[in-house]
N, C-alpha and C positions, 0 to 999 in steps of 0.2 A: 509433513502436515496432514492432518486428517482431511477426508473428503469434503467436509462441511466448512473448512477454514475460510474459504472465500465468502461464505454466507455471513461471516462475522466481520468482514472488512467494512470499514466506513469509507464511503466514496462521496466526494463533493465536486460539483462542477463549478468552476470559477469562470463565470460568463465573460467578464472583462478581458481575461487572458486566454479564453478558449482552452482551458486546461482542466484536467482531472487531478484532484489530490486524493491519494489513497492511503489509508492507514490500515495495515495488515498485522493482526496479532501473530506471534510466533510460538512454536512448540519445539520441544526436544523429545527425542524418542524415549529417553529414560524418565523424564519428569512431566511430560505432557505440556499443557499450556503454560507459558511463562509470563512474566511481567514485562516482556519486551514487545514493542510495536515498531514495525518497519514503516517509514514514511516515504512515499513515492509520489512523483508527479509525472503525468503523461500528457503529451499533446502532439498534434499533427502539424508539421511544417512542410509545405510544398509536397504533399502526399507522402511524407516520410514520418513514421511514428517514432517519437523519442520518449524514452523513459529515464527519469533522473532519480537517483537515490538521494533523498534529502537528509534523513536522520534515522538513527536507531535509538528509540526512547525507552527508558525504564519508567514504568508507571507505578 
């Protein structure tokens, strides 16, 4: 992924669940930015950070 890839990520804070939802576009070395987006959720439970892979979407 290029250095600025994380600048293109969409991040939403879900207040009711104290969770971050992250949508990260993906690239390939050969073709550059693709039409794929990785969907993740992150939250802290008892001082432990958990990351969940939700989906891999084709846009």
